[in-house]
C-alpha positions in Angstrom: 0.0 0.0 0.0 1.0 3.6 -0.6 -0.1 6.5 1.6 0.3 10.2 0.9 2.3 12.6 3.1 1.1 16.2 3.3 3.5 19.0 4.3 1.5 21.7 6.0 2.1 25.0 7.8 -0.4 24.5 10.6 -0.6 20.8 11.6 -3.2 21.1 14.4 -5.7 23.0 12.3 -5.1 20.7 9.4 -5.9 17.7 11.6 -9.1 19.3 12.8 -10.2 20.1 9.3 -9.8 16.6 8.1 -11.5 15.2 11.2 -14.4 17.7 11.1 -15.1 17.9 7.4 -13.9 14.5 6.0 -14.5 12.2 9.0 -10.9 11.3 9.6 -9.5 10.2 13.0 -6.1 11.3 14.3 -4.3 8.1 15.2 -0.9 9.5 16.0 0.7 12.9 17.0 4.5 13.2 17.7 3.8 15.4 20.7 0.8 16.9 22.5 1.8 20.5 21.8 3.2 21.6 18.5 3.5 18.2 16.9 5.9 17.8 13.9 4.3 14.6 12.6 0.8 13.1 12.7 -1.2 10.3 11.1 -4.9 10.6 10.2 -7.0 7.8 9.0 -10.5 7.2 7.4 -11.4 3.7 6.4 -8.5 2.3 4.3 -7.0 5.8 3.7 -4.1 6.9 5.9 -2.4 10.3 5.5 0.9 11.2 7.1 1.2 14.8 7.9 4.4 16.7 8.5 5.0 20.3 9.6 6.7 22.6 7.2 8.2 25.4 9.3 9.2 27.3 6.1 5.6 27.7 4.9 6.7 26.9 1.4 4.3 24.0 1.1 1.1 26.1 1.4 -1.4 25.0 -1.4 1.2 22.7 -3.0 -0.3 19.3 -2.3 -2.8 17.3 -4.4 -4.7 14.1 -3.5 -7.1 12.0 -5.5 -9.8 10.1 -3.8 -11.6 7.3 -5.7 -15.3 7.0 -5.0 -18.0 4.6 -6.2 -20.7 7.3 -6.1 -19.6 10.8 -7.1 -23.0 12.4 -6.5 -23.3 10.9 -3.0 -19.7 12.1 -2.2 -20.5 15.6 -3.5 -23.7 15.9 -1.5 -22.1 14.6 1.7 -19.3 17.1 1.5 -21.7 19.9 0.6 -23.7 19.1 3.8 -20.5 19.4 5.8 -19.7 22.8 4.4 -16.5 22.2 2.5 -15.3 24.7 -0.1 -15.7 23.4 -3.7 -13.3 24.5 -6.4 -15.8 23.2 -9.0 -18.8 21.0 -9.5 -19.0 17.5 -10.9 -17.7 17.4 -14.5 -15.8 15.2 -16.9 -12.1 14.9 -15.8 -9.0 14.7 -17.9 -9.0 10.9 -17.8 -12.7 10.5 -18.7 -13.9 10.1 -15.2 -16.5 12.1 -13.4 -14.8 14.3 -10.8 -14.9 17.4 -8.6 -12.4 19.3 -6.6 -12.4 20.7 -3.1 -9.8 22.5 -1.1 -8.6 21.8 2.4 -7.7 24.3 5.2 -4.4 25.1 3.5 -5.8 25.4 0.0 -4.5 21.9 -1.0 -6.6 20.4 -3.8 -8.5 17.2 -3.2 -10.0 15.6 -6.3 -12.8 13.1 -5.9 -13.2 11.0 -9.0 -15.5 8.1 -10.1 -14.3 6.0 -13.1 -16.9 5.7 -15.8 
């Protein structure tokens, strides 16, 4: 298995965003105050998070989440109040997809193969 690693400027707020908006659980933090590393998980997805003290990583990450029901995913995220970059449309590889942004403006693409 391969899991993504996000470099972020504000690790605590990023953790809370993924927990509150996407239903993740924080399963590890390197320290209670000002952690440098964390792991969040949701189902089979695990994301490693690392603090970027330089701030250069802001809005530079991209993740793709495969879903079996693009409309249900869109509606569920809409109900939670996430910020959408666009609505459901045909993606570059012929799939249905939409994009949201996380707390640090990273792009998360939800896609359903056709």
